[in-house]
N, C-alpha and C positions, 0 to 999 in steps of 0.2 A: 899071888901078889896083887895088891890093888893099887891103882894109881890114885894119888891124892890130887884133887882139883883145887886150884887156887881161886881166890876171889874173882880174878879176871875171867875165869872160865864159866862162871855162873851168870845166866841171863834171866831177866824177867820174861814173863810170857809175852809182853808187849815187844820187848827187844827181839825175841825169837821170831815173832810174827813179822816184824819189820825186816829182819834179816832174810827170812824166807821170801817175802815180797820183793825185796831188793835183788835177791839172787835170780828170780824169775822176771826181773824188770817190770814188775807190776806195782811198785810203790807209788809212782806218780798217778796211775789210774785209780788206785785205792784212795789216795788223798783227794782226787777230783770227785770221786763218787761220794766220799765222806762230806766234802764241802757242799755239794748239791743237796744231799740229804739233810744237812744242817741249816738249810736256807731259812726255814720257818723259825727255828730256835734263835738264829742270829739276827734276823730282821724283824721278828715279831709276827704275831698272828694276823693283824690287820693288813700288813703289806703282803704277807704270803698268800692271803685269800684273794688279793687283787693281782696276783702274779699268774700269768698264763704259762710261761715256759722258762726254765732255768737250765743252762748247760754250759760246759767248759770246752773250749777248743783252743789249743796252742797257748795255754796259760792265760786265756782271756775268758772271763765270765760273761756270758750273754744272758740278758734278762728281758723278757717280753711281758708287758703289763696289759691288763684288760681295759684300762681307761687312759686317755691322754692326760688327764689330771694327775693320776698316780705317777705316770712317766715324768711329768714336769716336776712334781714334788721330789721324786727319787733323784733326778738330775741335780737338784740343789744339795743333796746330801751324799752324792756318789763317792766323793773322796773319803768321807768319814766311814762309809760302809766298807770301802776297800781296805781302809786301815783296820777295821774290826776283823775282816776275813784274814788279812795278812798276819795279824796278831795271833789269831786262833790257829791258823794252819801253816804259817810261814810264808815268806815272800816267794818261795820257789813254786807254790801251787797256783797262785793267781797274781797276775801283774797289772791287769786292767779290767774294767767293767764296761761293757757296751750295752746300751739300752736299745732294744729293737722296737 
């Protein structure tokens, strides 16, 4: 006898991975690592090249730039960048950006 699976029993690979990460309580760490690795793609090459360090701690994205001028320019657009990150990854991953 074989059991028939309903549509609700079938998961995509992405859903299965999310489920696995969630069961091991790694989902938030995965999202954080994914966000940091997407830095260049989301902010662009010129900004990424002038970035010294990017990391997340307690849902806050910390960014250190190589020059004070870049830091100033980024501060002017910080809310827009935060919006882009939240749209891409959800508000549960990053809630604020701190410029070092």
